[in-house]
C-alpha positions in Angstrom: -72.0 -159.9 239.3 -74.2 -160.0 242.4 -73.7 -162.8 244.8 -76.4 -165.6 244.7 -78.9 -165.6 247.5 -77.4 -166.9 250.7 -79.6 -170.1 250.9 -79.8 -170.7 247.2 -79.6 -174.5 246.7 -81.1 -175.3 250.1 -84.1 -177.6 249.8 -87.0 -177.2 252.2 -90.0 -179.5 252.5 -92.8 -177.5 254.3 -95.3 -180.0 255.7 -96.6 -177.5 258.3 -100.0 -175.8 258.4 -101.3 -172.5 259.6 -98.7 -170.0 260.8 -95.6 -170.7 262.9 -94.1 -173.5 260.8 -94.9 -172.1 257.4 -93.6 -168.7 258.5 -90.3 -170.1 259.5 -90.1 -171.8 256.0 -91.0 -168.5 254.4 -88.0 -166.8 256.1 -85.8 -169.5 254.6 -87.4 -168.7 251.3 -86.7 -165.0 251.8 -83.0 -165.9 251.7 -83.3 -168.0 248.6 -84.1 -171.5 249.7 -86.3 -173.7 247.4 -89.3 -174.3 249.6 -91.9 -176.9 248.6 -95.2 -176.5 250.4 -97.0 -179.9 250.9 -100.8 -179.5 251.2 -103.7 -182.0 251.3 -105.6 -182.2 248.0 -108.9 -180.3 247.6 -108.8 -178.3 250.8 -105.1 -177.4 251.2 -103.6 -175.8 254.2 -106.6 -174.5 256.3 -104.6 -171.2 256.6 -105.9 -170.4 253.2 -109.3 -169.7 254.8 -108.1 -167.6 257.7 -108.8 -164.2 256.2 -112.5 -165.1 256.1 -112.7 -165.6 259.9 -113.8 -162.7 262.0 -112.2 -160.5 263.3 -109.7 -160.5 260.5 -110.1 -157.6 258.0 -111.7 -158.5 254.7 -109.8 -157.5 251.5 -111.8 -158.4 248.4 -109.8 -160.7 246.1 -106.6 -160.7 248.2 -105.7 -163.5 250.6 -103.2 -161.4 252.5 -102.3 -163.8 255.3 -101.6 -166.6 252.8 -99.3 -164.3 250.8 -97.5 -163.2 254.0 -96.4 -166.6 255.1 -96.2 -168.6 251.9 -94.4 -166.4 249.5 -91.5 -167.8 247.5 -92.8 -171.4 247.8 -94.0 -174.1 245.4 -97.1 -176.0 246.2 -97.6 -179.7 245.8 -101.0 -181.4 246.6 -100.2 -184.7 248.3 -102.4 -186.8 250.6 -99.9 -188.0 253.2 -102.5 -190.4 254.6 -102.8 -192.3 251.3 -100.5 -195.4 251.1 -99.5 -194.4 247.6 -98.0 -191.1 248.9 -95.1 -192.8 250.8 -92.8 -192.9 247.8 -93.3 -189.2 247.2 -92.7 -188.4 250.9 -89.5 -190.5 251.0 -88.3 -188.8 247.8 -89.0 -185.4 249.4 -87.0 -186.4 252.5 -84.0 -187.5 250.5 -84.2 -184.3 248.4 -84.6 -182.0 251.4 -82.1 -180.3 253.6 -84.8 -179.2 256.0 -88.2 -180.6 256.8 -90.7 -178.4 258.7 -93.8 -179.8 260.4 -96.3 -178.8 263.0 -97.9 -182.2 263.5 -98.2 -183.1 267.2 -96.0 -186.1 268.2 -98.8 -188.8 267.9 -99.7 -187.6 264.4 -96.0 -187.6 263.3 -95.8 -191.2 264.6 -98.9 -192.2 262.7 -97.6 -190.7 259.5 -94.1 -192.0 259.9 -92.7 -188.5 260.2 -90.6 -188.9 263.4 -87.0 -187.7 263.2 -85.5 -191.2 263.7 -87.5 -192.6 260.8 -86.7 -189.8 258.4 -83.0 -189.6 259.4 -82.6 -193.2 258.3 -83.5 -192.0 254.8 -81.4 -188.8 255.0 -78.9 -188.6 257.8 -78.2 -184.9 256.9 -81.8 -183.9 257.3 -82.7 -181.0 259.6 -86.1 -182.0 261.1 -87.8 -178.9 262.5 -91.0 -179.4 264.5 -93.1 -176.7 266.1 -95.9 -177.6 268.5 -98.4 -175.7 270.7 -97.3 -177.2 274.1 -94.0 -178.9 273.6 -92.9 -182.5 272.7 -93.4 -184.0 276.2 -95.8 -183.8 279.1 -99.5 -184.4 279.6 -100.6 -181.8 277.0 -98.1 -182.5 274.2 -101.0 -184.0 272.1 -103.2 -180.9 272.4 -103.7 -178.6 269.4 -102.3 -175.2 270.1 -102.8 -171.8 268.7 -101.0 -168.7 269.6 -104.0 -167.3 271.5 -104.3 -170.4 273.7 -100.7 -171.4 274.1 -98.5 -168.3 273.6 -100.8 -165.7 275.0 -103.2 -167.4 277.5 -101.2 -170.3 279.1 -97.9 -168.4 279.4 -99.5 -165.7 281.5 -99.0 -162.9 279.0 -102.7 -162.5 278.4 -103.3 -161.9 282.1 -100.3 -159.5 282.4 -101.2 -157.3 279.4 -104.7 -156.4 280.5 -105.9 -153.7 282.9 -107.2 -154.6 286.3 -110.9 -155.5 286.4 -111.0 -155.6 282.6 -111.4 -159.0 280.8 -108.4 -160.2 278.8 -108.3 -159.0 275.2 -108.1 -161.2 272.1 -104.6 -160.5 270.8 -103.6 -159.9 267.2 -103.8 -163.2 265.3 -100.4 -164.7 264.5 -98.4 -162.5 266.8 -97.2 -165.4 268.9 -96.8 -167.6 265.8 -94.5 -165.1 264.1 -92.3 -164.8 267.1 -92.1 -168.6 267.3 -91.3 -168.8 263.6 -88.2 -166.7 264.1 -87.1 -169.0 266.9 -87.7 -172.0 264.7 -85.7 -170.3 261.9 -82.9 -169.6 264.3 -82.9 -173.3 265.4 -82.8 -174.4 261.8 -79.9 -172.2 261.0 -78.1 -173.4 264.1 -78.6 -177.0 263.1 -77.3 -176.2 259.6 -74.2 -174.8 261.1 -73.8 -177.9 263.2 -74.2 -180.0 260.1 -71.4 -178.0 258.5 -69.2 -179.0 261.4 -70.3 -182.6 261.8 -71.9 -183.7 258.6 -75.0 -184.9 260.5 -78.5 -183.6 260.6 -80.4 -182.7 263.7 -83.8 -182.5 265.3 -85.0 -178.9 266.1 -88.1 -178.1 268.2 -89.9 -175.0 269.2 -93.3 -174.4 270.8 -95.8 -171.6 271.2 -95.8 -172.2 275.0 -92.0 -171.9 275.4 -92.0 -168.8 273.2 -94.7 -167.2 275.4 -92.7 -168.1 278.5 -89.6 -166.5 276.9 -91.7 -163.4 276.1 -92.8 -163.2 279.8 -89.5 -164.3 281.1 -88.4 -161.2 282.9 -91.3 -161.4 285.4 -91.6 -165.1 285.1 -88.0 -165.3 286.3 -88.9 -163.2 289.3 -91.6 -165.8 290.2 -89.1 -168.6 289.8 -86.8 -167.1 292.5 -89.7 -166.4 294.9 -91.0 -163.1 293.8 -94.7 -162.1 293.5 -96.0 -161.7 290.0 -97.3 -158.2 289.2 -101.0 -158.1 289.0 -102.8 -156.4 286.0 -102.3 -152.7 286.3 -104.9 -150.1 287.3 -104.1 -147.2 285.0 -105.6 -144.7 287.5 -103.4 -146.0 290.3 -100.3 -147.5 288.8 -97.0 -148.4 290.6 -95.4 -145.6 288.6 -97.4 -142.6 287.2 -94.4 -141.9 284.8 -94.7 -145.3 283.2 -98.3 -145.0 282.3 -100.8 -144.2 279.4 -102.5 -140.8 279.0 -105.3 -139.7 276.7 -105.0 -136.5 274.7 -107.6 -133.9 273.7 -108.2 -135.7 270.4 -108.8 -139.1 272.0 -105.4 -140.5 271.3 -103.1 -142.3 273.7 -99.4 -141.9 274.5 -97.3 -143.7 277.0 -94.6 -142.2 279.2 -91.5 -144.2 279.9 -89.1 -142.3 282.2 -86.2 -144.5 283.3 -83.8 -141.8 284.5 -86.3 -139.9 286.6 -83.8 -137.6 288.3 -82.9 -136.2 284.9 -86.2 -136.4 283.1 -88.7 -135.3 285.7 -87.5 -131.7 285.9 -87.5 -131.5 282.1 -91.0 -133.0 281.9 -92.4 -130.7 284.6 -90.9 -127.7 282.8 -92.2 -128.9 279.4 -95.8 -129.3 280.6 -95.8 -125.9 282.3 -95.4 -126.9 286.0 -91.7 -126.5 286.9 -92.8 -125.5 290.5 -93.9 -129.1 291.1 -90.3 -130.2 291.2 -90.0 -128.4 294.6 -93.1 -130.1 296.0 -91.9 -132.7 298.5 -94.8 -135.0 297.4 -93.2 -135.3 294.0 -89.5 -134.6 294.9 -88.1 -138.1 294.5 -89.0 -141.5 293.2 -90.3 -143.0 296.5 -92.5 -139.9 297.0 -93.8 -140.1 293.4 -94.6 -143.8 293.9 -96.5 -143.1 297.1 -98.6 -140.4 295.3 -99.0 -142.2 291.9 -102.8 -142.0 291.9 -102.7 -138.3 292.7 -100.2 -137.7 289.9 -102.3 -139.6 287.4 -105.3 -137.4 288.2 -103.2 -134.3 287.5 -101.6 -135.6 284.4 -104.9 -136.8 283.0 -106.2 -133.2 283.2 -102.9 -131.9 281.7 -102.8 -134.3 278.7 -106.5 -133.9 278.0 -105.9 -130.1 277.3 -103.9 -130.6 274.1 -103.9 -132.7 271.0 -101.5 -135.5 270.3 -99.7 -133.4 267.7 -99.2 -130.6 270.2 -97.9 -133.0 272.8 -95.5 -134.6 270.4 -94.0 -131.2 269.7 -93.7 -130.5 273.4 -92.2 -133.8 274.4 -89.9 -134.0 271.4 -88.5 -130.6 272.1 -87.7 -131.6 275.7 -86.0 -134.9 274.6 -88.4 -137.0 276.7 -89.0 -140.7 276.2 -92.6 -141.6 275.2 -94.5 -143.6 272.7 -97.6 -143.0 270.6 -100.2 -145.7 270.5 -100.5 -145.9 266.7 -103.2 -147.4 264.6 -102.3 -150.0 262.0 -103.1 -147.4 259.3 -100.5 -145.1 260.8 -98.0 -147.9 261.1 -98.4 -148.7 257.4 -97.4 -145.1 256.6 -94.8 -144.7 259.3 -91.7 -143.1 257.7 -89.5 -145.0 260.1 -90.8 -148.3 258.9 -90.7 -147.2 255.3 -87.1 -145.9 255.6 -86.0 -149.3 257.0 -87.8 -151.2 254.2 -90.0 -153.1 256.6 -92.5 -153.2 253.7 -91.3 -154.7 250.4 -93.2 -155.1 247.1 -94.5 -158.4 245.9 -92.8 -159.3 242.6 -96.0 -160.1 240.7 -95.3 -158.2 237.5 -97.8 -155.4 238.1 -97.0 -151.7 237.7 -98.0 -151.0 241.3 -97.4 -154.1 243.3 -98.9 -154.7 246.7 -96.5 -154.4 249.6 -95.9 -157.2 252.1 -94.2 -157.2 255.6 -90.6 -158.3 255.4 -89.3 -160.9 257.8 -87.3 -159.1 260.5 -84.0 -161.0 260.1 -81.6 -159.1 257.8 -78.0 -159.5 256.7 -76.5 -156.5 254.9 -74.1 -158.8 253.0 -76.9 -161.3 252.0 -79.8 -159.5 250.3 -83.1 -161.4 250.3 -85.0 -162.4 247.1 -88.0 -160.4 246.0 -91.2 -161.9 247.5 -93.1 -163.8 244.8 -96.9 -164.5 244.9 -97.9 -167.3 247.2 -98.8 -170.4 245.2 -102.3 -171.8 244.4 -103.1 -175.2 245.9 -101.1 -177.8 244.0 -99.9 -175.3 241.5 -96.5 -177.0 241.2 -97.4 -180.6 241.8 -96.2 -182.0 238.5 -93.0 -179.9 238.3 -92.0 -180.9 241.8 -92.7 -184.5 241.1 -90.5 -184.3 238.0 -87.7 -182.7 240.1 -88.0 -185.7 242.5 -87.6 -188.1 239.6 -91.1 -189.2 238.9 -91.9 -189.6 235.2 -95.3 -189.2 233.5 -96.2 -192.9 234.1 -95.3 -192.7 237.8 -97.3 -189.5 238.2 -100.4 -191.3 236.6 -99.9 -194.1 239.1 -99.9 -191.6 242.0 -103.2 -190.2 240.6 -104.7 -193.6 240.4 -103.7 -194.3 244.0 -105.4 -191.0 244.9 -102.1 -189.7 246.4 -102.3 -186.6 244.3 -105.3 -185.0 242.7 -106.3 -185.0 239.0 -104.6 -182.5 236.6 -105.4 -178.9 237.3 
């Protein structure tokens, strides 16, 4: 008999919207937790509409971002602002091991969702809150998206652009998904603490803190008095052997030579210029740094003479460290990702199920559940209410109080 999923029996109330909070709840669901998604009636989580916003790709009939971060969940439509919803919320809190929210502090206070209030109902509750800019400070109340908080305010957006080129709009959700894993880690840490103490805990994460952590190597330098690197000029970089080059077929690859004393002679031989190793202008790292712009000009001409496929063969044969700037289409067919089961089929009963991206946390001894289709808005409202102890008469009273919508 196979072991049950690791988190089977763990109850999660997902009161969050958009990406970071729901994605953390989705990872809990990947390991078997029972996740109940709480959404406002009629409109639901506004994340449901994200795929229709440019510049997201359009896929007819498939709400792919919703599926990605809300698989393995049940949906209950509940108006948290309605006075009649409070008994349902309190029942959820007593039922839950984990409650996830992304409401800013002032909204949590208005809705009665602060940790202290909910811990009085369930002392074992793990209260996990994710915000844009943190729990305290002058901007704690501001709404935050990964573009504004993770990318822009942390300095990452400035550091990842080329000099004299405007900052680029980053891939939607990239900061959110990183923050989701941090929130998941915090939840699991709090559950471990609960095992030791019997008490719940408050867990927090923010997009801004996650961005600072992502930029932390250079941010740490600034904290101890260093000068932050400015956006790079590809034609005159600090290091020509840590730079991007265009091939004959308009593809890009990036060189990353850490052990230059070993790799440079191999590289020069591979590209057909072994004599350059004897040139004092390129003989050692200080000389190569001093003549970086000159080296880039030479390498631009060299790499432009062959296709990416040809260069891959040359660089692989020499055992050199480089990366190919892949397209998403190539990533989706990358044998390395496929071999490591980064893409998993959605368990929707079809003969050829669509694939979805697996969450990156993996335990060999605790297999994940198969991803199920993300729920329709309020799809499980009545069944969840029954699980919480509401009978048919009580459910009708909730409808009359406009806490839940009419029957589907």
